[in-house]
N, C-alpha and C positions, 0 to 999 in steps of 0.2 A: 204596637209599633216598637216600643222600647224593648220588648222581649225579643223580637226578631233581630233588632240591632245588636243585642247582647249575644245572641246565638251566632250571628255573623262574625262578631268580634272574637268570640271564643273559637270558632272554626279557623279563623286566620292564625290565631295563636298556636293552635294544635297542629296545623299543617306546616309550621315553620320551626326548625330546631331553635331552642332557646340557648343563646350563647353569651358567655361573659369572658372577656379576654384581659390579660395583662401581658407584659413583655415576657415573663418566664412561666406563667401559669394561666391556663384557660380551661373552661368547662362548658360543654354543650349537653343539653338534655332534650329528648324528644319522646313524647307520650305516644304509645302505639295505638291508642284508640281514644275517641272523645267521649264515649258513652259506654257504661257497663250496667248490668243488672246487679241488684244487691247480691253480695256474696261472690260475684265474679272478680277476676283479677285484672288489674291494669299494670302495664310495665313501662317504665321510663328507661330508655337506653341512654347511658351517659358516656361521653367521650371527654377524657381529661388529659391535657398535655402539660407536662411539668419538666422542669430542669432539676428537680430534687425528688426523685422517686422514693427513696427510703423514708422521707419525712413528709410525704404528701398524705393528707387526710381528706375525706369527703363525708358529708353528713347532712341531714336535714337540720335546719335551725331549731335549736331546742325550744326557744320560746314559742315557736309556731306550732309545736306538736302538742301543747297542752290542750286537753279536751278536744282533740281533733276528731271530726266525724269520719275518720278512716283509720285503717290499721295497716302499719308497715309490716309486711311479711318477711322481706329480705332486702338487704342493701349490700351487694357483694361484687367484688371485682371478677371479671371474666377472663380477661387476657391483657397482656402487656406487649407493646410493639416498640422497637427502636425507630424513631423518626429520623434522628441524626445522632451524632456522637454525644450531643448535649441534651436533646429533648426526647422524652419517653412518652408514649401514649397509653393510657389506661382505659380499657373498655369495662364498663360496669353496668349493673342492672338494679333498679329499684322496683320492687314488686309490692303492690298494695291492694287493698280491697276496702269495701265499705258496706255496711248493713243498713244505712239510712238512705232513703230515696231523696236526694237533694243535689244541689250544685255545689261541689266542694272545691276549695282552692288549695292546691298543693303548694306549700311554701318553698322558698328558694332552697336549692341544694348547694351546699358550700364546699368548695375545694380550697385547701389551705396548706401552706408551708410556713416555716418560721419567718420567711421574709415577704411572702406574697399571699394574696387572698382573692378568690373569684367566686362568683355564684351565678346560678341560673335565675331567670325571672320566675315569678309564681306561675303555675299552670292550672287550668281549670278542667274539671272532670265532672260530667253529669252522671248521676246514679239514679236509675229508675227501678220501679218494682216490676217483677215479671208479670206477664199477663195471666190472669186467672179466669177461667170460664165459669163464672158463678151461676150461669143459666142452666148448667148441666151438672149438678152436684153428684150425680151417680158416677161420674167419671173420676171423682176424687178417690185416691188410694190411701190406705193406711200406711203410716210410716213403718217400714220393715226393719227388723233387727238386722245388724250386720251378720253376714254369713261367713263361715269359715272358708279360708282359701287353702286348697290342697297344695302343699309344698312339694316341689320336685326334688330329686337327689341333689341337683346343683344348688337349689335354695338351701337345703339342709347343710351342705358343705360350706356355703358362704356364711351361714349363721354360726356354724361351729368354728371355722377358721378365724372369724372376726371377733370371737369371744376371748377375752384375756384369761378366763378360767381355763380354757383348753390349753393355752400355752403354758400356764403355771403347772397344770397336770403333766404335760409333756416334759417340762424341765425337771419336775420331781422324779418322774419315771427314769429319765436319762441319768439323773444323779444316783438313784438307787442302783441302776444297772452298772454304772462305772464303779461304784463302791463294792458291788458284788463281785465284779471281775477282779478288782484289786485285791479284795479279801481272798478270793480263790487262788490268785497267783501266789500270794505269800504263804498261804496254807500248803499249796503244792510244793513250793520251794522248800518249806520247812520239812515236809514229809519226804521229799526226794531231793536231798541236797546234791548240788553239782559235784560229781566226783573230782577229786584233786588229781590233776595230771602230774604224774611223777616224771620229772625231767632228769634223765640219766646224765650224770657228769661224764664227760669224755675221759677215757683212760690216757695215760701218758703217751703210749704209742699212737693213739688216735689223734691227739693234739699235735704230735710231731709230724705225722703224715699230713695233717691238714695244713700245717705251717709250710711244709715243703711244696705242697700242691699250690698254695697261694703264691709262694715265691715263683713257681714255674709260670703261673698265670699272669704275673706282672710283666713278663716278656722283657726282662732286663737284658737277657742275652741278645735278643733280636735288636735291642736299642744300643748294643755294645757298651752297656754300663756294667763292665766286668767288676770294677772295684766295689760298686754297691752290691752286685750279685754275690761275690765271694764273701763279703763282710756279713751279709744276711745269712748265707749258707752256714758259715762257721758259728754264728750266733745261735742258730737253731740247733746245731749239733751239740754245742756246749750246754744249752738249756736242757737238752735231753739228759746229758751226763750229770748235770747238777741235781736234777730232780730224781733221776734213777739211782744214783750212787751217793747222793748227799755230798757232792763235791762242790768246790768253789773254783770253777775254771774260767770265769768271765774275764779276769785280767791276766790269765796265763798266756805266755808266748807259745809258739808252735812246739819248740823243743820241750818246754815244761809240760805241755799237754801230752806229747808222745811219751815222756817219762812217766806221767801219771797213768797213761793207758797200758803201761807195761804190767800193771797189777791186774789187768783183765786178760783172760785167756783168749788171745786172738791168734789166728794163724799168721804165718810170716807174710802170706800174700795180702791179708787184710791189713797188717801193720804197714806194709810197703804202699798199699793203696792209700791209706790215711796220710802217710808222710807226703806222698806226691800231691794230694789234694791240699794239704796245709801249705806246702811249698808254693804251689800255684797261687794260693790265696795271698800269701805274703808278697810274692812278686807283683801281683796286680794291685796291691794296696800300697806298698812301700817303694817299689821300683818303677821305672818307666818301661813297663812290660805290658803288652797287650796279648792275652791268651787268645786262642782260637775259640770260636763258638762251639766246635765239636768237643774240645777239652772241657769247656764249661758245662755242657750238657752231660758229659761223662761224669764229671765231679758230682753233679746233682744226683745222678743215678747211683753212684757209688756210696754216697752218704746215706741215701735212702736204703740201700741194700745193707749197709753196715748197721744202721739203727734197727732194722728188722731182725738182723742176726743177733744183736745184743738182746733184743726183747725176747727172741726165741730161746736163747740160753737161760734167760731169767736170772741173770747175775745182778742181784740187788744189794750186794754187800757193800758197805761204805769203807773207804780207805782214806787215811789221813794223808794230806799232802806233805 
């Protein structure tokens, strides 16, 4: 009679989740079966609610595990769910087994934070021996040795890729490959040096032509900036004379420049053309005179033609002022 009452009490315990609550921490535990055979596994599903997830711990009471008639296989969290902005729920499983046929008591499972503690009530589990047909011993089989399992290509790949030795070998090979490429690069560079590109310096006539072209592209004539246009035009012409004849004409007036140019064999038309350009430049710079756009373009063309003519003649003798 007492035995039947005990089993009834045990059944009621196992059919109802075992719960312990506090304001900020609670734990529930439910055993998935009330009876197992020796060597089989029983699972306790745990539900823990806490307001301090990072510092929540759960475990079997240590003093209750000494010389226990069961073996804990695993106690691991499975999932975490947000119940609210403050409360988190942890789902976990406790897996255990026993090799003794007896009625065992699973001690409380404790959930703990620095400020709170909760635990389940003890749970009972009946462990029985598997049935053996001793009346027919001919049905007993010898214990077989473990057999080799044939691995598929996927299994081999998983084994290889999960091994740290494989990745060390890959890293060493990649390192050797990079070192090899760098070594070859510098060897090839040493054997085939990059040819030096010879940059030709522009001649005097080329620099003067480029300066006149740049002046034209500034569109000072179109903007009616005649003073700036003539000033730049005469500066380019004087720079050509200074470098070609070793003169110092930068500070010369128009009359002084014409006098200096008398040492160069110019035709009368070329001298008159230069005099008119210098006069037009002086009027635009020093008098309230606005030349026409056509005259300005003509002056640019005439100075360009005069520079080309001087270069053609190749008169590079220097004359003292």
